[in-house]
C-alpha positions in Angstrom: 10.4 10.9 15.7 11.7 14.4 15.0 11.4 14.4 11.2 12.4 17.4 9.9 14.9 18.8 12.1 18.4 17.8 11.5 20.6 18.4 14.2 24.2 19.5 14.4 26.9 16.2 15.0 30.0 17.1 17.9 32.9 17.2 16.1 35.6 14.5 16.6 37.8 16.7 18.0 35.8 17.0 20.8 35.1 13.7 21.9 38.0 13.4 24.7 36.2 16.7 26.3 32.9 14.9 26.0 34.1 12.0 27.7 35.5 13.9 30.8 32.2 15.6 31.0 29.9 12.5 30.6 32.5 11.0 33.7 33.6 7.9 31.3 35.5 5.2 32.8 39.5 5.0 32.5 39.0 1.6 30.8 36.6 3.0 28.3 38.9 6.7 27.8 42.2 4.3 27.0 40.3 2.9 24.1 39.6 6.2 22.4 41.8 7.2 19.6 41.9 10.5 18.0 40.5 9.3 14.5 37.2 7.4 16.1 34.2 9.5 15.2 31.4 9.4 17.6 29.7 6.3 16.1 33.0 4.3 16.0 34.1 4.8 19.7 30.5 4.1 20.9 30.3 1.2 18.4 34.0 -0.6 20.3 32.6 0.6 23.7 29.7 -1.7 22.8 32.1 -4.5 21.2 33.3 -4.4 24.4 30.2 -4.6 26.5 31.3 -1.2 28.1 27.3 -0.2 28.3 27.0 2.6 31.0 29.7 4.2 29.3 28.2 3.8 25.6 25.5 5.2 27.2 26.9 8.6 29.0 28.9 8.6 25.6 25.5 8.6 23.4 23.8 10.9 26.0 25.6 14.2 25.6 26.9 13.4 22.6 23.2 13.9 20.8 21.2 17.4 20.7 19.5 17.6 24.3 16.3 17.7 22.6 17.4 14.5 20.9 18.8 13.0 23.7 15.7 13.0 25.8 13.6 11.5 22.9 16.2 8.5 22.9 15.3 8.1 26.2 11.8 8.6 25.7 12.2 5.3 23.2 14.3 3.3 25.4 11.3 3.7 28.0 8.9 2.8 25.3 11.0 -0.8 24.6 11.2 -1.7 27.9 7.8 -1.6 28.9 7.4 -3.4 25.7 4.1 -1.7 24.9 2.6 1.2 22.8 -0.9 0.9 24.8 -1.6 4.0 26.4 -2.0 3.0 29.6 0.7 1.5 30.3 2.8 4.9 30.0 2.9 7.5 32.9 1.3 11.0 32.9 5.3 11.6 33.3 6.3 10.3 30.1 3.5 11.6 28.2 4.1 14.9 29.3 7.9 14.4 28.2 6.9 13.0 24.8 4.4 16.1 24.6 7.8 18.4 25.2 10.0 16.1 22.5 7.6 16.9 19.8 6.9 20.4 20.6 9.8 22.0 22.5 8.0 25.1 24.0 8.1 26.3 27.5 4.5 25.5 28.2 5.6 22.0 27.8 8.8 21.7 29.4 7.2 23.5 32.3 4.3 20.7 32.7 7.5 18.0 31.9 8.5 19.1 35.1 5.2 19.5 37.3 4.3 15.9 36.1 8.1 14.9 37.6 7.5 16.8 40.6 4.2 15.1 41.2 4.8 11.5 40.3 8.4 11.7 42.4 12.0 11.2 40.9 12.4 7.8 41.5 11.5 6.8 37.5 13.1 6.6 34.4 10.4 9.2 33.1 10.6 11.1 35.7 14.2 11.4 34.8 13.3 12.7 31.5 11.2 15.2 32.7 14.3 16.6 34.5 16.1 16.1 31.6 13.6 18.1 29.6 13.0 21.0 32.1 17.1 21.5 32.7 17.2 21.2 28.7 17.2 25.2 28.2 15.0 28.4 29.9 15.1 29.5 33.1 14.8 26.8 36.0 13.5 29.1 38.5 10.0 30.6 39.2 8.5 32.4 35.9 8.1 35.8 37.8 11.6 35.7 38.9 14.7 36.3 37.4 16.3 33.6 34.9 17.9 31.3 36.3 20.5 29.2 33.4 20.6 25.7 33.7 24.4 24.3 33.2 24.9 22.8 29.7 25.8 18.9 31.7 22.7 18.1 33.6 20.1 17.2 30.8 22.4 14.5 29.3 23.2 13.4 33.1 19.3 12.9 33.4 19.2 11.2 30.3 21.7 8.7 31.2 20.5 7.8 34.1 16.9 7.1 32.7 17.9 5.1 30.0 20.3 3.1 32.6 17.1 2.3 34.5 15.0 1.7 31.8 17.2 -1.1 31.2 17.0 -2.3 34.8 13.2 -1.1 36.1 11.4 -4.1 35.0 13.2 -7.6 33.6 16.4 -6.4 34.9 18.0 -10.3 34.0 17.6 -8.8 30.5 19.4 -5.5 31.1 22.4 -6.7 28.8 19.8 -7.0 25.7 18.2 -3.9 26.2 21.5 -2.1 26.4 22.0 -2.8 23.3 18.7 -2.4 22.3 19.0 1.4 23.6 21.9 1.8 21.9 21.2 0.9 18.6 18.8 3.4 18.8 20.4 5.7 19.8 23.3 5.2 17.3 20.5 5.6 14.6 19.6 8.6 15.8 22.9 10.0 15.5 23.8 8.5 12.3 20.9 10.8 11.2 22.4 13.9 12.3 24.1 16.4 10.2 26.0 19.2 10.7 24.5 22.6 11.3 24.1 25.5 13.8 23.5 24.0 17.6 19.9 23.3 18.2 18.4 22.1 21.4 
């Protein structure tokens, strides 16, 4: 997916703060040790079947654009198809923003979500893209900067919904597959300046 971009990793020292921001449950927080890296902590959460907490942590640990891209991978996996006819216009708009995160694409993703309604995983991803940066107010008014926590919250919600939208009886299998994909993205990350 974003082949040549190298996003920053979150420092291990900020992992406790990240868990607070992500509203990780107490059972999951109790497992966290100071020496854990984000990947080690995610592996432990998965081992303990704490999938929802792992999804929250991963949504917050990835840079915003990568988190939305991860959400897109999860939705496509849940649909089990590459056929364009099976992918909503909203999802296409989100993927367009992931590949080219310009203002026009960010606003197009939000417009697609408004048209579709906010009851699908793709619509939540569209809102995650919209709240990733830039102004969330009308373009002709004073800029209104979104809070940093909004995008990962939307991504986590989208990933959780994608696991149960179709074939909810396979949710556990999907959680594992989703988290493997997200952790593979995280493993590719290199330290560097902060990016979207």
